[in-house]
mmJSON file of the N, C-alpha and C atoms, coordinates in Angstrom:
{"data_MODEL":{"atom_site":{
"group_PDB":["ATOM","ATOM","ATOM","ATOM","ATOM","ATOM","ATOM","ATOM","ATOM","ATOM","ATOM","ATOM","ATOM","ATOM","ATOM","ATOM","ATOM","ATOM","ATOM","ATOM","ATOM","ATOM","ATOM","ATOM","ATOM","ATOM","ATOM","ATOM","ATOM","ATOM","ATOM","ATOM","ATOM","ATOM","ATOM","ATOM","ATOM","ATOM","ATOM","ATOM","ATOM","ATOM","ATOM","ATOM","ATOM","ATOM","ATOM","ATOM","ATOM","ATOM","ATOM","ATOM","ATOM","ATOM","ATOM","ATOM","ATOM","ATOM","ATOM","ATOM","ATOM","ATOM","ATOM","ATOM","ATOM","ATOM","ATOM","ATOM","ATOM","ATOM","ATOM","ATOM","ATOM","ATOM","ATOM","ATOM","ATOM","ATOM","ATOM","ATOM","ATOM","ATOM","ATOM","ATOM","ATOM","ATOM","ATOM","ATOM","ATOM","ATOM","ATOM","ATOM","ATOM","ATOM","ATOM","ATOM","ATOM","ATOM","ATOM","ATOM","ATOM","ATOM","ATOM","ATOM","ATOM","ATOM","ATOM","ATOM","ATOM","ATOM","ATOM","ATOM","ATOM","ATOM","ATOM","ATOM","ATOM","ATOM","ATOM","ATOM","ATOM","ATOM","ATOM","ATOM","ATOM","ATOM","ATOM","ATOM","ATOM","ATOM","ATOM","ATOM","ATOM","ATOM","ATOM","ATOM","ATOM","ATOM","ATOM","ATOM","ATOM","ATOM","ATOM","ATOM","ATOM","ATOM","ATOM","ATOM","ATOM","ATOM","ATOM","ATOM","ATOM","ATOM","ATOM","ATOM","ATOM","ATOM","ATOM","ATOM","ATOM","ATOM","ATOM","ATOM","ATOM","ATOM","ATOM","ATOM","ATOM","ATOM","ATOM","ATOM","ATOM","ATOM","ATOM","ATOM","ATOM","ATOM","ATOM","ATOM","ATOM","ATOM","ATOM","ATOM","ATOM","ATOM","ATOM","ATOM","ATOM","ATOM","ATOM","ATOM","ATOM","ATOM","ATOM","ATOM","ATOM","ATOM","ATOM","ATOM","ATOM","ATOM","ATOM","ATOM","ATOM","ATOM","ATOM","ATOM","ATOM","ATOM","ATOM","ATOM","ATOM","ATOM","ATOM","ATOM","ATOM","ATOM","ATOM"],
"id":[1,2,3,4,5,6,7,8,9,10,11,12,13,14,15,16,17,18,19,20,21,22,23,24,25,26,27,28,29,30,31,32,33,34,35,36,37,38,39,40,41,42,43,44,45,46,47,48,49,50,51,52,53,54,55,56,57,58,59,60,61,62,63,64,65,66,67,68,69,70,71,72,73,74,75,76,77,78,79,80,81,82,83,84,85,86,87,88,89,90,91,92,93,94,95,96,97,98,99,100,101,102,103,104,105,106,107,108,109,110,111,112,113,114,115,116,117,118,119,120,121,122,123,124,125,126,127,128,129,130,131,132,133,134,135,136,137,138,139,140,141,142,143,144,145,146,147,148,149,150,151,152,153,154,155,156,157,158,159,160,161,162,163,164,165,166,167,168,169,170,171,172,173,174,175,176,177,178,179,180,181,182,183,184,185,186,187,188,189,190,191,192,193,194,195,196,197,198,199,200,201,202,203,204,205,206,207,208,209,210,211,212,213,214,215,216,217,218,219],
"type_symbol":["N","C","C","N","C","C","N","C","C","N","C","C","N","C","C","N","C","C","N","C","C","N","C","C","N","C","C","N","C","C","N","C","C","N","C","C","N","C","C","N","C","C","N","C","C","N","C","C","N","C","C","N","C","C","N","C","C","N","C","C","N","C","C","N","C","C","N","C","C","N","C","C","N","C","C","N","C","C","N","C","C","N","C","C","N","C","C","N","C","C","N","C","C","N","C","C","N","C","C","N","C","C","N","C","C","N","C","C","N","C","C","N","C","C","N","C","C","N","C","C","N","C","C","N","C","C","N","C","C","N","C","C","N","C","C","N","C","C","N","C","C","N","C","C","N","C","C","N","C","C","N","C","C","N","C","C","N","C","C","N","C","C","N","C","C","N","C","C","N","C","C","N","C","C","N","C","C","N","C","C","N","C","C","N","C","C","N","C","C","N","C","C","N","C","C","N","C","C","N","C","C","N","C","C","N","C","C","N","C","C","N","C","C","N","C","C","N","C","C"],
"label_atom_id":["N","CA","C","N","CA","C","N","CA","C","N","CA","C","N","CA","C","N","CA","C","N","CA","C","N","CA","C","N","CA","C","N","CA","C","N","CA","C","N","CA","C","N","CA","C","N","CA","C","N","CA","C","N","CA","C","N","CA","C","N","CA","C","N","CA","C","N","CA","C","N","CA","C","N","CA","C","N","CA","C","N","CA","C","N","CA","C","N","CA","C","N","CA","C","N","CA","C","N","CA","C","N","CA","C","N","CA","C","N","CA","C","N","CA","C","N","CA","C","N","CA","C","N","CA","C","N","CA","C","N","CA","C","N","CA","C","N","CA","C","N","CA","C","N","CA","C","N","CA","C","N","CA","C","N","CA","C","N","CA","C","N","CA","C","N","CA","C","N","CA","C","N","CA","C","N","CA","C","N","CA","C","N","CA","C","N","CA","C","N","CA","C","N","CA","C","N","CA","C","N","CA","C","N","CA","C","N","CA","C","N","CA","C","N","CA","C","N","CA","C","N","CA","C","N","CA","C","N","CA","C","N","CA","C","N","CA","C","N","CA","C","N","CA","C","N","CA","C","N","CA","C","N","CA","C"],
"label_alt_id":[null,null,null,null,null,null,null,null,null,null,null,null,null,null,null,null,null,null,null,null,null,null,null,null,null,null,null,null,null,null,null,null,null,null,null,null,null,null,null,null,null,null,null,null,null,null,null,null,null,null,null,null,null,null,null,null,null,null,null,null,null,null,null,null,null,null,null,null,null,null,null,null,null,null,null,null,null,null,null,null,null,null,null,null,null,null,null,null,null,null,null,null,null,null,null,null,null,null,null,null,null,null,null,null,null,null,null,null,null,null,null,null,null,null,null,null,null,null,null,null,null,null,null,null,null,null,null,null,null,null,null,null,null,null,null,null,null,null,null,null,null,null,null,null,null,null,null,null,null,null,null,null,null,null,null,null,null,null,null,null,null,null,null,null,null,null,null,null,null,null,null,null,null,null,null,null,null,null,null,null,null,null,null,null,null,null,null,null,null,null,null,null,null,null,null,null,null,null,null,null,null,null,null,null,null,null,null,null,null,null,null,null,null,null,null,null,null,null,null],
"label_comp_id":["UNK","UNK","UNK","UNK","UNK","UNK","UNK","UNK","UNK","UNK","UNK","UNK","UNK","UNK","UNK","UNK","UNK","UNK","UNK","UNK","UNK","UNK","UNK","UNK","UNK","UNK","UNK","UNK","UNK","UNK","UNK","UNK","UNK","UNK","UNK","UNK","UNK","UNK","UNK","UNK","UNK","UNK","UNK","UNK","UNK","UNK","UNK","UNK","UNK","UNK","UNK","UNK","UNK","UNK","UNK","UNK","UNK","UNK","UNK","UNK","UNK","UNK","UNK","UNK","UNK","UNK","UNK","UNK","UNK","UNK","UNK","UNK","UNK","UNK","UNK","UNK","UNK","UNK","UNK","UNK","UNK","UNK","UNK","UNK","UNK","UNK","UNK","UNK","UNK","UNK","UNK","UNK","UNK","UNK","UNK","UNK","UNK","UNK","UNK","UNK","UNK","UNK","UNK","UNK","UNK","UNK","UNK","UNK","UNK","UNK","UNK","UNK","UNK","UNK","UNK","UNK","UNK","UNK","UNK","UNK","UNK","UNK","UNK","UNK","UNK","UNK","UNK","UNK","UNK","UNK","UNK","UNK","UNK","UNK","UNK","UNK","UNK","UNK","UNK","UNK","UNK","UNK","UNK","UNK","UNK","UNK","UNK","UNK","UNK","UNK","UNK","UNK","UNK","UNK","UNK","UNK","UNK","UNK","UNK","UNK","UNK","UNK","UNK","UNK","UNK","UNK","UNK","UNK","UNK","UNK","UNK","UNK","UNK","UNK","UNK","UNK","UNK","UNK","UNK","UNK","UNK","UNK","UNK","UNK","UNK","UNK","UNK","UNK","UNK","UNK","UNK","UNK","UNK","UNK","UNK","UNK","UNK","UNK","UNK","UNK","UNK","UNK","UNK","UNK","UNK","UNK","UNK","UNK","UNK","UNK","UNK","UNK","UNK","UNK","UNK","UNK","UNK","UNK","UNK"],
"label_asym_id":["A","A","A","A","A","A","A","A","A","A","A","A","A","A","A","A","A","A","A","A","A","A","A","A","A","A","A","A","A","A","A","A","A","A","A","A","A","A","A","A","A","A","A","A","A","A","A","A","A","A","A","A","A","A","A","A","A","A","A","A","A","A","A","A","A","A","A","A","A","A","A","A","A","A","A","A","A","A","A","A","A","A","A","A","A","A","A","A","A","A","A","A","A","A","A","A","A","A","A","A","A","A","A","A","A","A","A","A","A","A","A","A","A","A","A","A","A","A","A","A","A","A","A","A","A","A","A","A","A","A","A","A","A","A","A","A","A","A","A","A","A","A","A","A","A","A","A","A","A","A","A","A","A","A","A","A","A","A","A","A","A","A","A","A","A","A","A","A","A","A","A","A","A","A","A","A","A","A","A","A","A","A","A","A","A","A","A","A","A","A","A","A","A","A","A","A","A","A","A","A","A","A","A","A","A","A","A","A","A","A","A","A","A","A","A","A","A","A","A"],
"label_entity_id":["1","1","1","1","1","1","1","1","1","1","1","1","1","1","1","1","1","1","1","1","1","1","1","1","1","1","1","1","1","1","1","1","1","1","1","1","1","1","1","1","1","1","1","1","1","1","1","1","1","1","1","1","1","1","1","1","1","1","1","1","1","1","1","1","1","1","1","1","1","1","1","1","1","1","1","1","1","1","1","1","1","1","1","1","1","1","1","1","1","1","1","1","1","1","1","1","1","1","1","1","1","1","1","1","1","1","1","1","1","1","1","1","1","1","1","1","1","1","1","1","1","1","1","1","1","1","1","1","1","1","1","1","1","1","1","1","1","1","1","1","1","1","1","1","1","1","1","1","1","1","1","1","1","1","1","1","1","1","1","1","1","1","1","1","1","1","1","1","1","1","1","1","1","1","1","1","1","1","1","1","1","1","1","1","1","1","1","1","1","1","1","1","1","1","1","1","1","1","1","1","1","1","1","1","1","1","1","1","1","1","1","1","1","1","1","1","1","1","1"],
"label_seq_id":[1,1,1,2,2,2,3,3,3,4,4,4,5,5,5,6,6,6,7,7,7,8,8,8,9,9,9,10,10,10,11,11,11,12,12,12,13,13,13,14,14,14,15,15,15,16,16,16,17,17,17,18,18,18,19,19,19,20,20,20,21,21,21,22,22,22,23,23,23,24,24,24,25,25,25,26,26,26,27,27,27,28,28,28,29,29,29,30,30,30,31,31,31,32,32,32,33,33,33,34,34,34,35,35,35,36,36,36,37,37,37,38,38,38,39,39,39,40,40,40,41,41,41,42,42,42,43,43,43,44,44,44,45,45,45,46,46,46,47,47,47,48,48,48,49,49,49,50,50,50,51,51,51,52,52,52,53,53,53,54,54,54,55,55,55,56,56,56,57,57,57,58,58,58,59,59,59,60,60,60,61,61,61,62,62,62,63,63,63,64,64,64,65,65,65,66,66,66,67,67,67,68,68,68,69,69,69,70,70,70,71,71,71,72,72,72,73,73,73],
"pdbx_PDB_ins_code":[null,null,null,null,null,null,null,null,null,null,null,null,null,null,null,null,null,null,null,null,null,null,null,null,null,null,null,null,null,null,null,null,null,null,null,null,null,null,null,null,null,null,null,null,null,null,null,null,null,null,null,null,null,null,null,null,null,null,null,null,null,null,null,null,null,null,null,null,null,null,null,null,null,null,null,null,null,null,null,null,null,null,null,null,null,null,null,null,null,null,null,null,null,null,null,null,null,null,null,null,null,null,null,null,null,null,null,null,null,null,null,null,null,null,null,null,null,null,null,null,null,null,null,null,null,null,null,null,null,null,null,null,null,null,null,null,null,null,null,null,null,null,null,null,null,null,null,null,null,null,null,null,null,null,null,null,null,null,null,null,null,null,null,null,null,null,null,null,null,null,null,null,null,null,null,null,null,null,null,null,null,null,null,null,null,null,null,null,null,null,null,null,null,null,null,null,null,null,null,null,null,null,null,null,null,null,null,null,null,null,null,null,null,null,null,null,null,null,null],
"Cartn_x":[10.97,11.235,12.378,13.342,14.525,14.437,13.475,13.354,14.345,14.869,15.828,15.094,15.52,14.903,15.473,14.589,15.053,15.234,14.724,14.9,15.289,15.446,15.805,14.771,15.232,14.352,14.253,13.031,12.849,12.538,12.821,12.591,11.16,10.216,8.81,8.228,8.997,8.481,7.301,7.343,6.248,4.963,5.07,3.889,3.174,3.798,3.164,3.181,4.012,4.048,4.635,5.542,6.202,5.791,5.296,4.967,6.195,6.272,7.406,6.984,7.979,7.703,6.982,6.334,5.564,6.492,5.958,6.725,7.169,6.294,6.641,7.814,7.831,8.937,10.232,10.125,11.296,11.866,10.982,11.429,12.084,11.527,12.123,13.536,13.718,15.056,16.008,15.52,16.366,16.796,15.869,16.186,17.227,17.056,18.003,19.387,19.403,20.681,21.411,20.69,21.297,21.74,20.913,21.19,22.404,22.549,23.616,24.855,24.73,25.85,26.084,25.081,25.2,25.294,25.867,26.042,24.816,24.171,22.955,23.221,24.379,24.671,24.792,25.339,25.423,24.025,23.157,21.78,21.087,21.239,20.58,21.086,22.383,22.923,22.333,22.23,21.702,20.277,19.464,18.046,17.774,18.787,18.63,17.757,17.969,17.17,18.086,17.542,18.308,18.136,17.042,16.797,15.951,15.864,15.062,13.612,13.067,11.664,11.425,12.497,12.373,12.472,12.696,12.829,11.486,11.532,10.321,9.864,8.566,7.993,8.488,8.695,9.15,10.629,11.341,12.753,12.931,11.843,11.913,12.484,12.051,12.554,14.053,14.537,15.978,16.712,16.159,16.766,16.78,15.661,15.589,16.579,16.737,17.684,19.118,19.442,20.785,21.039,20.037,20.201,20.254,19.475,19.493,20.872,21.474,22.811,23.827,23.667,24.607,24.51,23.295,23.109,23.649,23.609,24.06,25.563,26.284,27.755,28.296],
"Cartn_y":[-16.363,-17.642,-18.338,-18.838,-19.456,-20.969,-21.591,-23.04,-23.76,-23.071,-23.671,-24.198,-25.335,-25.92,-25.269,-24.83,-24.22,-25.255,-26.465,-27.577,-28.808,-29.926,-31.167,-31.458,-31.692,-31.944,-33.441,-33.947,-35.382,-35.668,-34.719,-34.869,-35.266,-34.756,-34.981,-36.271,-37.057,-38.344,-38.18,-37.176,-36.972,-36.583,-36.004,-35.602,-36.797,-37.959,-39.162,-39.27,-38.488,-38.478,-39.732,-40.383,-41.552,-42.811,-43.79,-45.063,-45.962,-46.906,-47.826,-49.17,-49.995,-51.297,-52.202,-53.219,-54.156,-55.161,-55.872,-56.925,-57.996,-58.303,-59.3,-58.81,-57.527,-56.964,-56.96,-56.692,-56.761,-58.176,-59.172,-60.569,-60.905,-60.413,-60.643,-60.088,-58.873,-58.273,-59.066,-59.547,-60.352,-61.637,-62.254,-63.475,-63.191,-62.079,-61.712,-61.376,-60.734,-60.45,-61.745,-62.719,-64.008,-64.76,-64.735,-65.465,-64.917,-63.604,-62.978,-62.63,-62.65,-62.24,-60.743,-59.989,-58.529,-57.937,-56.763,-56.06,-55.211,-55.462,-54.734,-53.236,-52.852,-51.43,-50.731,-51.42,-50.851,-50.636,-51.617,-51.496,-50.312,-50.202,-49.121,-47.75,-47.642,-46.377,-46.065,-47.073,-46.902,-46.357,-46.876,-46.474,-45.364,-44.958,-43.861,-44.193,-45.377,-45.807,-46.262,-46.258,-46.692,-48.184,-48.764,-50.199,-50.674,-51.98,-52.517,-52.071,-52.085,-51.705,-50.213,-49.42,-47.981,-47.612,-48.588,-48.29,-47.784,-46.644,-46.082,-46.969,-47.084,-47.932,-47.529,-46.237,-45.793,-46.097,-46.637,-47.018,-48.531,-49.288,-50.747,-51.258,-50.7,-51.128,-50.888,-49.805,-49.523,-50.65,-51.077,-52.176,-53.458,-53.766,-54.976,-54.917,-53.742,-53.58,-53.849,-53.505,-53.787,-55.295,-56.059,-57.516,-58.088,-57.537,-57.994,-57.784,-56.637,-56.356,-57.289,-57.542,-58.416,-59.849,-60.311,-61.658,-61.779,-60.686,-60.698,-60.733,-60.601,-60.602,-61.965],
"Cartn_z":[-20.743,-20.099,-20.829,-20.091,-20.665,-20.769,-20.116,-20.161,-19.268,-18.274,-17.347,-16.122,-15.628,-14.438,-13.188,-12.293,-11.051,-9.955,-10.168,-9.237,-10.043,-9.375,-10.071,-11.147,-12.347,-13.49,-13.739,-13.884,-14.126,-15.593,-16.463,-17.899,-18.225,-17.476,-17.76,-17.241,-16.513,-16.033,-15.093,-14.226,-13.278,-13.984,-15.16,-15.909,-16.517,-16.466,-16.967,-18.483,-19.133,-20.584,-21.203,-20.53,-21.111,-20.362,-21.109,-20.492,-20.58,-19.691,-19.674,-20.258,-20.549,-21.15,-20.161,-20.703,-19.883,-19.197,-18.23,-17.553,-18.55,-19.517,-20.532,-21.39,-21.726,-22.501,-21.689,-20.398,-19.52,-19.548,-19.436,-19.455,-20.789,-21.885,-23.203,-23.253,-22.74,-22.728,-21.84,-20.696,-19.813,-20.511,-21.233,-21.982,-23.063,-23.771,-24.827,-24.256,-23.098,-22.439,-22.125,-21.585,-21.238,-22.488,-23.51,-24.752,-25.497,-25.496,-26.285,-25.471,-24.151,-23.306,-23.334,-23.749,-23.823,-22.421,-22.352,-21.084,-20.792,-19.657,-19.303,-19.171,-18.658,-18.498,-19.846,-20.831,-22.179,-22.751,-22.536,-23.009,-22.342,-21.029,-20.293,-20.743,-20.997,-21.516,-22.885,-23.73,-25.075,-25.058,-24.175,-24.137,-23.124,-22.373,-21.423,-20.232,-19.656,-18.507,-17.377,-16.164,-15.001,-14.718,-15.191,-15.021,-16.192,-16.365,-17.464,-17.356,-16.163,-15.992,-16.192,-16.246,-16.484,-17.961,-18.828,-20.256,-20.779,-21.452,-22.048,-23.198,-23.343,-24.393,-25.775,-25.995,-27.303,-27.56,-26.572,-26.74,-26.818,-26.706,-26.727,-28.048,-29.15,-30.462,-30.581,-29.992,-29.996,-29.283,-28.151,-27.397,-28.227,-28.865,-29.688,-30.848,-31.428,-32.537,-32.089,-30.844,-30.335,-30.352,-29.94,-29.925,-31.338,-32.228,-33.623,-34.226,-33.94,-34.453,-33.814,-32.532,-31.819,-32.349,-32.629,-33.158,-34.571,-35.313,-36.692,-36.868,-35.807,-35.871,-36.149],
"occupancy":[1.0,1.0,1.0,1.0,1.0,1.0,1.0,1.0,1.0,1.0,1.0,1.0,1.0,1.0,1.0,1.0,1.0,1.0,1.0,1.0,1.0,1.0,1.0,1.0,1.0,1.0,1.0,1.0,1.0,1.0,1.0,1.0,1.0,1.0,1.0,1.0,1.0,1.0,1.0,1.0,1.0,1.0,1.0,1.0,1.0,1.0,1.0,1.0,1.0,1.0,1.0,1.0,1.0,1.0,1.0,1.0,1.0,1.0,1.0,1.0,1.0,1.0,1.0,1.0,1.0,1.0,1.0,1.0,1.0,1.0,1.0,1.0,1.0,1.0,1.0,1.0,1.0,1.0,1.0,1.0,1.0,1.0,1.0,1.0,1.0,1.0,1.0,1.0,1.0,1.0,1.0,1.0,1.0,1.0,1.0,1.0,1.0,1.0,1.0,1.0,1.0,1.0,1.0,1.0,1.0,1.0,1.0,1.0,1.0,1.0,1.0,1.0,1.0,1.0,1.0,1.0,1.0,1.0,1.0,1.0,1.0,1.0,1.0,1.0,1.0,1.0,1.0,1.0,1.0,1.0,1.0,1.0,1.0,1.0,1.0,1.0,1.0,1.0,1.0,1.0,1.0,1.0,1.0,1.0,1.0,1.0,1.0,1.0,1.0,1.0,1.0,1.0,1.0,1.0,1.0,1.0,1.0,1.0,1.0,1.0,1.0,1.0,1.0,1.0,1.0,1.0,1.0,1.0,1.0,1.0,1.0,1.0,1.0,1.0,1.0,1.0,1.0,1.0,1.0,1.0,1.0,1.0,1.0,1.0,1.0,1.0,1.0,1.0,1.0,1.0,1.0,1.0,1.0,1.0,1.0,1.0,1.0,1.0,1.0,1.0,1.0,1.0,1.0,1.0,1.0,1.0,1.0,1.0,1.0,1.0,1.0,1.0,1.0,1.0,1.0,1.0,1.0,1.0,1.0],
"B_iso_or_equiv":[0.0,0.0,0.0,0.0,0.0,0.0,0.0,0.0,0.0,0.0,0.0,0.0,0.0,0.0,0.0,0.0,0.0,0.0,0.0,0.0,0.0,0.0,0.0,0.0,0.0,0.0,0.0,0.0,0.0,0.0,0.0,0.0,0.0,0.0,0.0,0.0,0.0,0.0,0.0,0.0,0.0,0.0,0.0,0.0,0.0,0.0,0.0,0.0,0.0,0.0,0.0,0.0,0.0,0.0,0.0,0.0,0.0,0.0,0.0,0.0,0.0,0.0,0.0,0.0,0.0,0.0,0.0,0.0,0.0,0.0,0.0,0.0,0.0,0.0,0.0,0.0,0.0,0.0,0.0,0.0,0.0,0.0,0.0,0.0,0.0,0.0,0.0,0.0,0.0,0.0,0.0,0.0,0.0,0.0,0.0,0.0,0.0,0.0,0.0,0.0,0.0,0.0,0.0,0.0,0.0,0.0,0.0,0.0,0.0,0.0,0.0,0.0,0.0,0.0,0.0,0.0,0.0,0.0,0.0,0.0,0.0,0.0,0.0,0.0,0.0,0.0,0.0,0.0,0.0,0.0,0.0,0.0,0.0,0.0,0.0,0.0,0.0,0.0,0.0,0.0,0.0,0.0,0.0,0.0,0.0,0.0,0.0,0.0,0.0,0.0,0.0,0.0,0.0,0.0,0.0,0.0,0.0,0.0,0.0,0.0,0.0,0.0,0.0,0.0,0.0,0.0,0.0,0.0,0.0,0.0,0.0,0.0,0.0,0.0,0.0,0.0,0.0,0.0,0.0,0.0,0.0,0.0,0.0,0.0,0.0,0.0,0.0,0.0,0.0,0.0,0.0,0.0,0.0,0.0,0.0,0.0,0.0,0.0,0.0,0.0,0.0,0.0,0.0,0.0,0.0,0.0,0.0,0.0,0.0,0.0,0.0,0.0,0.0,0.0,0.0,0.0,0.0,0.0,0.0],
"pdbx_formal_charge":[null,null,null,null,null,null,null,null,null,null,null,null,null,null,null,null,null,null,null,null,null,null,null,null,null,null,null,null,null,null,null,null,null,null,null,null,null,null,null,null,null,null,null,null,null,null,null,null,null,null,null,null,null,null,null,null,null,null,null,null,null,null,null,null,null,null,null,null,null,null,null,null,null,null,null,null,null,null,null,null,null,null,null,null,null,null,null,null,null,null,null,null,null,null,null,null,null,null,null,null,null,null,null,null,null,null,null,null,null,null,null,null,null,null,null,null,null,null,null,null,null,null,null,null,null,null,null,null,null,null,null,null,null,null,null,null,null,null,null,null,null,null,null,null,null,null,null,null,null,null,null,null,null,null,null,null,null,null,null,null,null,null,null,null,null,null,null,null,null,null,null,null,null,null,null,null,null,null,null,null,null,null,null,null,null,null,null,null,null,null,null,null,null,null,null,null,null,null,null,null,null,null,null,null,null,null,null,null,null,null,null,null,null,null,null,null,null,null,null],
"auth_seq_id":[1,1,1,2,2,2,3,3,3,4,4,4,5,5,5,6,6,6,7,7,7,8,8,8,9,9,9,10,10,10,11,11,11,12,12,12,13,13,13,14,14,14,15,15,15,16,16,16,17,17,17,18,18,18,19,19,19,20,20,20,21,21,21,22,22,22,23,23,23,24,24,24,25,25,25,26,26,26,27,27,27,28,28,28,29,29,29,30,30,30,31,31,31,32,32,32,33,33,33,34,34,34,35,35,35,36,36,36,37,37,37,38,38,38,39,39,39,40,40,40,41,41,41,42,42,42,43,43,43,44,44,44,45,45,45,46,46,46,47,47,47,48,48,48,49,49,49,50,50,50,51,51,51,52,52,52,53,53,53,54,54,54,55,55,55,56,56,56,57,57,57,58,58,58,59,59,59,60,60,60,61,61,61,62,62,62,63,63,63,64,64,64,65,65,65,66,66,66,67,67,67,68,68,68,69,69,69,70,70,70,71,71,71,72,72,72,73,73,73],
"auth_comp_id":["UNK","UNK","UNK","UNK","UNK","UNK","UNK","UNK","UNK","UNK","UNK","UNK","UNK","UNK","UNK","UNK","UNK","UNK","UNK","UNK","UNK","UNK","UNK","UNK","UNK","UNK","UNK","UNK","UNK","UNK","UNK","UNK","UNK","UNK","UNK","UNK","UNK","UNK","UNK","UNK","UNK","UNK","UNK","UNK","UNK","UNK","UNK","UNK","UNK","UNK","UNK","UNK","UNK","UNK","UNK","UNK","UNK","UNK","UNK","UNK","UNK","UNK","UNK","UNK","UNK","UNK","UNK","UNK","UNK","UNK","UNK","UNK","UNK","UNK","UNK","UNK","UNK","UNK","UNK","UNK","UNK","UNK","UNK","UNK","UNK","UNK","UNK","UNK","UNK","UNK","UNK","UNK","UNK","UNK","UNK","UNK","UNK","UNK","UNK","UNK","UNK","UNK","UNK","UNK","UNK","UNK","UNK","UNK","UNK","UNK","UNK","UNK","UNK","UNK","UNK","UNK","UNK","UNK","UNK","UNK","UNK","UNK","UNK","UNK","UNK","UNK","UNK","UNK","UNK","UNK","UNK","UNK","UNK","UNK","UNK","UNK","UNK","UNK","UNK","UNK","UNK","UNK","UNK","UNK","UNK","UNK","UNK","UNK","UNK","UNK","UNK","UNK","UNK","UNK","UNK","UNK","UNK","UNK","UNK","UNK","UNK","UNK","UNK","UNK","UNK","UNK","UNK","UNK","UNK","UNK","UNK","UNK","UNK","UNK","UNK","UNK","UNK","UNK","UNK","UNK","UNK","UNK","UNK","UNK","UNK","UNK","UNK","UNK","UNK","UNK","UNK","UNK","UNK","UNK","UNK","UNK","UNK","UNK","UNK","UNK","UNK","UNK","UNK","UNK","UNK","UNK","UNK","UNK","UNK","UNK","UNK","UNK","UNK","UNK","UNK","UNK","UNK","UNK","UNK"],
"auth_asym_id":["A","A","A","A","A","A","A","A","A","A","A","A","A","A","A","A","A","A","A","A","A","A","A","A","A","A","A","A","A","A","A","A","A","A","A","A","A","A","A","A","A","A","A","A","A","A","A","A","A","A","A","A","A","A","A","A","A","A","A","A","A","A","A","A","A","A","A","A","A","A","A","A","A","A","A","A","A","A","A","A","A","A","A","A","A","A","A","A","A","A","A","A","A","A","A","A","A","A","A","A","A","A","A","A","A","A","A","A","A","A","A","A","A","A","A","A","A","A","A","A","A","A","A","A","A","A","A","A","A","A","A","A","A","A","A","A","A","A","A","A","A","A","A","A","A","A","A","A","A","A","A","A","A","A","A","A","A","A","A","A","A","A","A","A","A","A","A","A","A","A","A","A","A","A","A","A","A","A","A","A","A","A","A","A","A","A","A","A","A","A","A","A","A","A","A","A","A","A","A","A","A","A","A","A","A","A","A","A","A","A","A","A","A","A","A","A","A","A","A"],
"auth_atom_id":["N","CA","C","N","CA","C","N","CA","C","N","CA","C","N","CA","C","N","CA","C","N","CA","C","N","CA","C","N","CA","C","N","CA","C","N","CA","C","N","CA","C","N","CA","C","N","CA","C","N","CA","C","N","CA","C","N","CA","C","N","CA","C","N","CA","C","N","CA","C","N","CA","C","N","CA","C","N","CA","C","N","CA","C","N","CA","C","N","CA","C","N","CA","C","N","CA","C","N","CA","C","N","CA","C","N","CA","C","N","CA","C","N","CA","C","N","CA","C","N","CA","C","N","CA","C","N","CA","C","N","CA","C","N","CA","C","N","CA","C","N","CA","C","N","CA","C","N","CA","C","N","CA","C","N","CA","C","N","CA","C","N","CA","C","N","CA","C","N","CA","C","N","CA","C","N","CA","C","N","CA","C","N","CA","C","N","CA","C","N","CA","C","N","CA","C","N","CA","C","N","CA","C","N","CA","C","N","CA","C","N","CA","C","N","CA","C","N","CA","C","N","CA","C","N","CA","C","N","CA","C","N","CA","C","N","CA","C","N","CA","C","N","CA","C","N","CA","C","N","CA","C","N","CA","C"],
"pdbx_PDB_model_num":[1,1,1,1,1,1,1,1,1,1,1,1,1,1,1,1,1,1,1,1,1,1,1,1,1,1,1,1,1,1,1,1,1,1,1,1,1,1,1,1,1,1,1,1,1,1,1,1,1,1,1,1,1,1,1,1,1,1,1,1,1,1,1,1,1,1,1,1,1,1,1,1,1,1,1,1,1,1,1,1,1,1,1,1,1,1,1,1,1,1,1,1,1,1,1,1,1,1,1,1,1,1,1,1,1,1,1,1,1,1,1,1,1,1,1,1,1,1,1,1,1,1,1,1,1,1,1,1,1,1,1,1,1,1,1,1,1,1,1,1,1,1,1,1,1,1,1,1,1,1,1,1,1,1,1,1,1,1,1,1,1,1,1,1,1,1,1,1,1,1,1,1,1,1,1,1,1,1,1,1,1,1,1,1,1,1,1,1,1,1,1,1,1,1,1,1,1,1,1,1,1,1,1,1,1,1,1,1,1,1,1,1,1,1,1,1,1,1,1]
}}}
């Protein structure tokens, strides 16, 4: 077995392995985006998500760290 996908691969999302952030965490990120003037697309690229609500819970800290660095400038 080579580990190659024969159809469109969803990186395990359908298997339910990765949980996404809560609505409250989404709101926190939206508030931080507004407060810092950060670019939402840059954030989404950083965490590998298509929308804020699609951010995996294990990537939330990465998102928060981006804002911490931005505030520290």
